[in-house]
C-alpha positions as CSV (number, residue, x, y, z in Angstrom):
1,M,0.1,0.4,-0.2
2,D,1.5,3.2,-1.0
3,F,1.5,6.9,0.4
4,R,-2.0,7.5,-1.9
5,E,-3.9,4.8,-1.1
6,A,-3.3,4.5,2.4
7,T,-4.5,8.3,2.7
8,D,-7.5,7.5,-0.1
9,A,-8.3,5.2,2.8
10,L,-7.4,7.2,5.7
11,C,-10.0,10.4,4.4
12,N,-12.8,8.2,2.3
13,G,-15.6,9.7,4.4
14,L,-19.0,9.0,4.0
15,S,-21.0,10.8,2.2
16,H,-24.6,11.8,2.1
17,E,-25.1,9.8,-1.0
18,A,-24.3,6.3,0.9
19,L,-26.2,7.7,4.0
20,A,-29.5,8.6,2.3
21,K,-29.6,5.0,0.4
22,A,-28.4,3.6,4.1
23,L,-31.9,5.1,5.3
24,G,-34.0,4.6,2.1
25,V,-34.5,8.8,1.7
26,S,-33.1,11.3,-0.2
27,V,-30.2,13.1,0.2
28,A,-32.9,16.5,0.1
29,T,-33.7,15.0,3.3
30,I,-30.5,13.5,5.0
31,R,-29.8,17.8,4.1
32,Q,-33.2,18.5,5.9
33,A,-33.1,16.9,8.8
34,R,-29.2,18.5,9.2
35,L,-30.2,21.3,9.9
36,R,-30.7,24.1,13.1
37,P,-34.5,22.6,14.3
38,A,-35.3,26.5,13.8
39,A,-34.7,26.2,10.4
40,A,-37.6,27.1,7.7
41,A,-36.5,23.7,5.8
42,H,-35.5,21.7,9.1
43,R,-37.3,18.7,8.9
44,S,-37.8,15.8,11.0
45,P,-35.4,12.5,10.9
46,P,-35.7,9.6,9.3
47,P,-37.0,7.2,12.3
48,N,-35.3,4.6,11.5
49,W,-31.9,6.6,11.6
50,R,-30.1,5.7,14.7
51,E,-29.9,1.8,13.7
52,A,-28.3,3.2,10.3
53,I,-25.8,5.4,11.7
54,V,-25.0,2.0,14.2
55,K,-24.6,-0.3,10.8
56,L,-22.6,2.8,9.3
57,A,-20.5,4.1,11.8
58,E,-19.4,-0.7,12.0
59,E,-18.1,-0.8,8.9
60,Q,-16.4,2.4,9.1
61,Q,-14.7,1.0,11.9
62,L,-14.3,-2.8,10.5
63,R,-12.4,-0.7,7.5
64,Y,-10.2,1.6,9.4
65,R,-8.9,-2.2,11.6
66,N,-8.1,-3.0,8.0
67,L,-6.3,-0.2,7.0
68,L,-4.2,-0.7,10.5
69,D,-3.6,-4.6,10.0
70,H,-2.5,-3.7,6.8
71,L,0.0,-0.7,7.1
72,R,1.3,-2.3,10.4
73,T,2.0,-5.5,8.5
74,E,3.6,-3.9,6.1
75,M,5.6,-2.7,8.8
76,A,6.7,-4.8,10.3
77,H,8.6,-6.5,7.1
């Protein structure tokens, strides 16, 4: 793994599109739910948002664990 691959893996965050897909809603719904509650366009988040975010966070955690394992293996050789 070179520097570019490692930094891409580290910095590749979760997009609004991926979150919307996991929740089964539109990107606009995600953006509106993220607004301050006082904003005119604010909408409530989808009812299952906690479960979806837990699943996505677990996937991110696994992705970072794999990156760490890969880099540590390379450093040991």
